[in-house]
C-alpha positions as CSV (number, residue, x, y, z in Angstrom):
1,P,-16.1,-14.9,20.2
2,Q,-13.5,-16.7,18.5
3,A,-10.8,-17.8,21.3
4,G,-7.5,-15.9,21.0
5,R,-4.8,-17.6,18.7
6,P,-1.4,-18.1,20.6
7,L,1.9,-15.9,19.8
8,M,4.5,-18.2,18.1
9,R,7.8,-17.2,17.2
10,L,10.2,-19.2,15.2
11,T,13.4,-18.6,13.2
12,L,13.6,-20.2,9.7
13,P,17.4,-21.4,9.0
14,L,18.6,-21.3,5.2
15,A,21.3,-23.2,3.9
16,P,24.7,-21.3,4.2
17,T,25.4,-22.3,0.3
18,E,22.2,-20.5,-0.4
19,P,21.8,-17.0,1.5
20,L,19.1,-14.2,0.9
21,A,19.7,-12.3,-2.3
22,F,19.7,-8.9,-1.4
23,G,19.4,-6.3,-3.7
24,L,17.2,-2.9,-4.4
25,R,13.9,-5.1,-4.0
26,P,12.0,-6.9,-1.0
27,A,13.1,-10.5,-1.4
28,L,10.5,-13.0,0.2
29,A,7.0,-12.9,0.2
30,L,4.2,-15.1,2.0
31,S,1.1,-16.6,-0.1
32,P,-2.2,-14.9,1.6
33,D,-3.1,-18.1,3.4
34,G,0.3,-18.4,5.1
35,T,1.2,-21.8,3.7
36,R,4.0,-20.8,1.5
37,L,7.0,-18.7,1.8
38,V,9.0,-17.7,-1.3
39,Y,12.3,-16.1,-1.5
40,V,15.4,-15.0,-3.3
41,A,18.4,-16.7,-2.8
42,S,21.8,-16.8,-4.2
43,R,22.9,-20.5,-6.0
44,S,26.7,-20.1,-7.1
45,G,26.5,-16.6,-7.2
46,A,23.0,-16.3,-9.2
47,P,19.7,-15.4,-7.6
48,Q,16.8,-17.6,-8.1
49,L,13.6,-18.1,-6.4
50,Y,13.3,-21.0,-4.0
51,L,9.7,-22.3,-2.7
52,R,9.0,-23.4,1.2
53,P,5.8,-25.0,2.0
54,M,5.4,-24.1,6.0
55,D,4.9,-27.3,6.7
56,Q,8.0,-28.5,5.3
57,P,11.6,-28.6,6.8
58,E,13.2,-27.2,3.8
59,A,12.7,-25.3,0.5
60,K,13.5,-26.0,-2.8
61,P,14.7,-24.1,-5.9
62,L,12.5,-23.4,-9.0
63,P,13.8,-24.2,-11.8
64,G,13.5,-21.2,-14.7
65,T,13.9,-18.2,-11.8
66,E,17.5,-17.5,-12.5
67,G,17.6,-13.7,-11.8
68,A,14.8,-13.3,-10.3
69,E,13.4,-10.4,-7.6
70,G,10.7,-8.9,-6.1
71,P,8.5,-12.1,-5.7
72,F,5.0,-11.8,-5.1
73,F,1.9,-14.1,-5.1
74,S,-1.6,-14.4,-6.9
75,P,-4.6,-14.2,-4.5
76,D,-5.2,-18.0,-4.6
77,G,-1.4,-18.7,-3.7
78,Q,-1.0,-21.0,-7.0
79,W,1.2,-18.5,-8.9
80,I,4.4,-16.4,-7.9
81,G,5.0,-13.3,-10.2
82,F,8.7,-12.0,-10.1
83,N,10.8,-10.2,-12.6
84,A,14.0,-11.3,-14.5
85,Q,15.5,-10.4,-17.7
86,G,14.0,-7.2,-17.7
87,K,10.5,-9.4,-18.0
88,L,7.5,-9.5,-15.6
89,K,6.6,-13.3,-15.6
90,K,4.9,-15.8,-13.8
91,I,5.4,-19.5,-12.5
92,S,3.1,-22.1,-10.9
93,V,3.5,-23.2,-7.4
94,T,4.0,-27.0,-8.7
95,G,6.7,-26.0,-11.3
96,G,7.1,-25.7,-14.9
97,A,8.2,-23.1,-17.7
98,P,7.8,-19.7,-16.1
99,V,5.1,-17.4,-18.6
100,I,6.6,-13.9,-19.7
101,L,3.5,-11.3,-19.2
102,C,5.4,-8.1,-20.5
103,D,8.7,-6.0,-20.8
104,A,9.3,-4.5,-17.0
105,Q,13.0,-2.3,-17.1
106,S,12.9,-3.1,-13.1
107,L,9.9,-4.2,-10.8
108,N,9.7,-1.9,-7.9
109,G,6.8,-3.7,-6.4
110,A,3.7,-5.5,-7.5
111,S,0.3,-6.5,-6.5
112,W,-2.0,-9.1,-7.9
113,G,-5.6,-8.3,-7.5
114,P,-9.0,-10.6,-7.4
115,D,-9.9,-9.1,-10.8
116,N,-6.9,-11.5,-12.2
117,T,-5.2,-7.7,-12.9
118,I,-1.6,-7.4,-11.9
119,I,-0.4,-3.4,-10.7
120,F,3.4,-3.0,-10.8
121,A,5.8,-0.2,-11.2
122,P,8.0,-1.0,-14.4
123,G,10.8,1.3,-13.9
124,I,12.7,3.5,-11.6
125,N,11.4,6.7,-12.0
126,S,7.9,5.4,-13.4
127,G,4.2,5.4,-12.5
128,L,2.0,2.3,-12.3
129,S,1.1,-0.1,-14.8
130,R,-1.6,-2.2,-14.8
131,I,-1.8,-5.6,-17.0
132,S,-4.0,-8.9,-17.2
133,A,-2.5,-11.7,-15.2
134,A,-2.6,-13.5,-18.6
135,G,-0.6,-11.3,-20.3
136,G,-0.9,-8.7,-23.0
137,A,0.0,-5.1,-23.3
138,P,0.3,-3.1,-19.8
139,Q,-2.0,0.0,-19.1
140,V,-0.9,3.2,-17.5
141,L,-2.4,3.6,-14.4
142,T,-0.5,6.6,-12.8
143,T,1.7,9.5,-13.9
144,P,4.1,11.0,-11.3
145,A,3.0,14.4,-10.6
146,K,5.2,17.3,-10.7
147,G,7.8,16.9,-7.6
148,E,7.2,13.2,-7.7
149,N,10.1,11.1,-8.8
150,S,8.2,7.9,-8.7
151,H,5.1,5.6,-7.7
152,R,6.4,2.1,-6.3
153,W,5.4,-0.4,-4.1
154,P,1.6,-0.8,-4.8
155,E,-0.9,-2.8,-2.8
156,I,-4.4,-3.6,-3.9
157,L,-7.0,-3.2,-1.3
158,P,-9.2,-5.7,-0.3
159,G,-12.1,-5.7,-3.0
160,G,-9.7,-4.7,-5.8
161,Q,-11.2,-1.1,-5.7
162,A,-8.5,1.1,-4.9
163,V,-4.6,0.7,-4.5
164,L,-1.7,1.7,-2.1
165,F,1.3,3.1,-3.2
166,S,4.5,4.8,-2.1
167,I,5.2,7.9,-4.1
168,G,9.0,8.8,-4.0
169,F,11.6,7.0,-1.9
170,T,13.9,7.3,1.5
171,N,13.6,10.7,3.7
172,D,10.9,12.4,0.8
173,A,8.5,8.8,0.9
174,R,4.8,9.5,1.1
175,I,1.8,7.0,1.3
176,G,-1.0,7.7,-1.3
177,V,-4.0,5.6,-2.2
178,Q,-6.0,6.0,-5.3
179,S,-9.4,4.5,-6.3
180,L,-9.6,2.2,-9.2
181,K,-13.2,3.2,-10.2
182,T,-12.9,7.2,-10.2
183,G,-9.1,7.6,-10.4
184,E,-9.4,9.9,-7.2
185,R,-6.4,10.4,-5.5
186,R,-5.1,11.3,-1.8
187,I,-2.1,11.4,0.2
188,L,-2.4,8.9,3.6
189,M,0.7,9.5,5.3
190,E,4.1,11.8,5.2
191,N,7.5,10.3,5.8
192,G,6.4,6.4,5.0
193,Q,6.8,3.7,2.5
194,Q,6.1,0.4,1.6
195,P,2.4,0.1,2.2
196,R,0.7,-2.8,3.4
197,Y,-3.0,-3.3,4.4
198,A,-3.4,-5.9,7.4
199,P,-6.6,-7.5,8.0
200,S,-6.7,-6.3,11.5
201,G,-7.7,-2.9,9.9
202,H,-4.3,-1.3,9.9
203,L,-2.4,0.4,7.2
204,V,1.2,-1.1,8.1
205,F,4.1,0.6,6.8
206,V,8.2,1.2,6.4
207,R,9.8,4.3,8.2
208,G,13.7,4.0,8.8
209,A,14.0,0.7,9.8
210,A,11.1,-0.2,11.6
211,L,7.6,-1.0,10.7
212,F,4.9,1.0,11.8
213,A,0.8,0.6,11.8
214,A,-1.8,2.9,12.0
215,P,-5.6,2.2,12.2
216,F,-7.2,2.4,8.6
217,D,-10.8,2.6,7.2
218,L,-10.8,0.7,4.3
219,A,-14.6,1.8,3.0
220,G,-13.4,5.3,3.6
221,L,-9.7,5.0,2.6
222,R,-8.5,7.3,5.1
223,V,-6.3,6.8,8.3
224,T,-8.4,7.1,11.4
225,G,-5.8,7.5,14.2
226,P,-2.1,7.6,15.4
227,E,0.4,5.4,14.0
228,A,2.8,3.4,16.2
229,P,6.0,1.2,15.8
230,I,5.3,-3.0,15.7
231,L,8.9,-4.1,14.9
232,D,11.9,-2.6,15.0
233,G,15.3,-3.7,13.4
234,V,13.9,-4.7,9.9
235,M,16.7,-5.2,7.4
236,M,16.3,-2.6,4.7
237,T,17.5,-2.9,0.6
238,R,20.1,-0.7,-0.7
239,F,19.4,3.0,-0.4
240,R,16.7,2.3,2.0
241,L,13.9,1.9,-0.9
242,A,11.7,-0.8,0.9
243,G,12.0,-3.2,4.0
244,Q,12.9,-7.2,3.9
245,F,9.0,-8.0,5.5
246,T,6.1,-9.9,4.2
247,F,3.1,-11.2,6.0
248,S,-0.3,-13.4,5.2
249,N,-3.8,-12.8,5.8
250,V,-4.0,-14.9,8.5
251,G,-1.2,-13.0,10.5
252,S,1.7,-14.8,10.1
253,L,4.7,-12.0,9.5
254,I,7.8,-13.0,8.4
255,Y,11.0,-10.4,8.0
256,V,15.0,-10.5,8.1
257,P,16.5,-8.8,10.9
258,G,18.8,-6.2,10.6
259,G,18.4,-2.6,9.7
260,A,19.6,-0.1,7.3
261,G,23.4,0.0,6.3
262,A,24.4,-3.2,7.9
263,E,27.1,-4.3,5.1
264,R,30.6,-5.1,5.9
265,L,33.6,-5.2,3.9
266,V,35.6,-8.4,3.6
267,S,38.5,-9.5,1.9
268,V,38.6,-13.0,0.6
269,D,41.8,-14.9,-0.2
270,R,42.3,-17.6,-2.9
271,N,41.6,-20.3,-0.2
272,G,38.4,-19.0,0.6
273,G,39.8,-17.2,3.7
274,V,37.1,-14.5,4.8
275,R,39.0,-11.6,6.6
276,P,36.8,-8.3,8.0
277,L,38.3,-5.2,6.8
278,P,38.6,-3.0,9.8
279,I,36.1,-0.3,8.2
280,P,32.3,0.1,10.0
281,P,29.6,-1.3,8.7
282,R,27.7,1.0,6.2
283,S,26.2,0.7,2.9
284,F,28.5,-0.2,0.4
285,L,28.6,-0.4,-3.5
286,Q,30.7,-1.3,-6.4
287,P,34.4,-1.8,-4.4
288,R,37.5,-1.5,-6.6
289,L,41.0,-3.0,-5.5
290,S,43.8,-1.1,-6.5
291,P,46.5,-3.3,-8.6
292,D,48.8,-3.3,-5.7
293,G,46.2,-4.8,-3.5
294,K,46.9,-1.9,-1.2
295,R,43.7,0.1,-1.3
296,V,40.2,0.0,-2.2
297,A,37.6,2.4,-3.6
298,V,34.0,2.2,-2.6
299,T,30.4,4.0,-3.0
300,I,28.9,4.4,-0.2
301,S,25.3,5.3,-0.2
302,D,23.6,7.7,2.4
303,P,20.2,8.2,2.7
304,N,20.8,11.7,3.6
């Protein structure tokens, strides 16, 4: 038997001038072998992809990825897929010009399979589509049934014969699996979203602001035991659509600590001074200041 690997914990610092750019989609992804981390950071107010080899102390921006969202790796870790300017794109980890694969209104998850095809959710209320990693015309893979508002966050299972995905979002989210050979679909989990398969033989998913895991039979495509919480306090995207976490096939887990609705409203003066407003943290959107500067109107997102 192999010797157990020691547990390691570390914090990856980011430059204060290039903070993580949070939005509606996950902002980070680990390569399958755990050697590279890609994340979306704000550079001069605009989101851009940054790539950090895990054996190097710093990350470097990837030119040509301005406006990027939802990064994901190819199985060999040599390419990064992402969404920008309404297009699904890919770029080599060594740099160069991004390659446009197809139109995508938004990217609510994508997964790159071993057959060099990509399964992705191209719209807010869409099903899943599939496209060659070389580009071309996407093919519709799933269509939401009656009462289902969307399919999102796909995860192609090892072997490329089935795909996990979320059905709906927030409190109504469920986890489904569909065979890519027969088209058969079944529900695996109620009240869960953003499913991932861990090489330990577990289905990992988000519930609330925590990660849960349940034993999963890869051959039978079934959950075989009760779920259990494994990590609490994971930063959620706005509207709790997804968690800010990623893990590799070799056991590395990277996540952004936090939770749901942990944003603050602050006032910034002309000299750059920041003053938090006396308002409890919530999930705030679109603040608008009154002409006299005495009031602020703001949307508050409530998952309920």
